[in-house]
N, C-alpha and C positions, 0 to 999 in steps of 0.2 A: 403191223406195228403199231404199239401204243403210244400215246403221247408221251409218258415218261422217258421211254428208251429213245424217241425220236429227239427230245429236247438234250438228253444226255450224250447221244451220239453227235449232235450238232455242237454241242460245248465242247466236246473231245476235239472235234475237227478244228474247230476255232482256236483251241489253245495249242494243239500241234502245229497247225499252219503258222500261227503268230510265232512260235518258237523257232521254226525253220526260217522263216522270213527275217527275223531279227538276226539270225547267225548269217544268213547268205545275202541279205539284201541290205538293211540298215538297223542298227541296234533300238532305233525308236520303235519298231513294229513290236517290241515287247509290251507297249502300252495297249496293244489290242488283249493281250493276255490279262494284263490288270483290269481292263474293263470287263472281260468275260469272268473273271473272278469275282469282282464287285457285283456284277449282275446276279451271279449264282448265289452270292451271299445274301444280297437283298431280296431274293425270290425265296429264300428258306425262311426268311422272317415275315414277308408279306404275302407269299403265295402269287404275287404278280410276275408275270414272265412273258416279255413280248413275244419270245420264240414259240412258247406254248400257244400263244393265241394264233400265231401264223400257223403253225402245224395243225391246230384245231380246224380252222378254217381251209386246211387243204385236204381234210377228211381224217386225220389220225383219231383212232379210239381212244376213249378216256382211258387214263390210268389211275394209280392210285395217289400220286403227289399232285398232278394237275388235271382239273376236271374241265 
C-alpha cells in the first residue's frame, strides 16, 4: 500500500468513526470530523500531513500526493 492510499483510508476511518460516535455516544464527537476535514483541507494547500509522516515512518511506499 502506498502513502496516499494509507492516508486516505485513515482519514475515511476517522470520519466514519467520528460520525458513528456522534450518533451513538455524544454529539460532540462531530468535532473529530471537523478536525479531520480541516486537516485534509490544510494538507491540500501546504502538503504537510502528520498522518503521512507517521505512515512513512511505518514503511509505506511513497505516493503521488505525499512523498
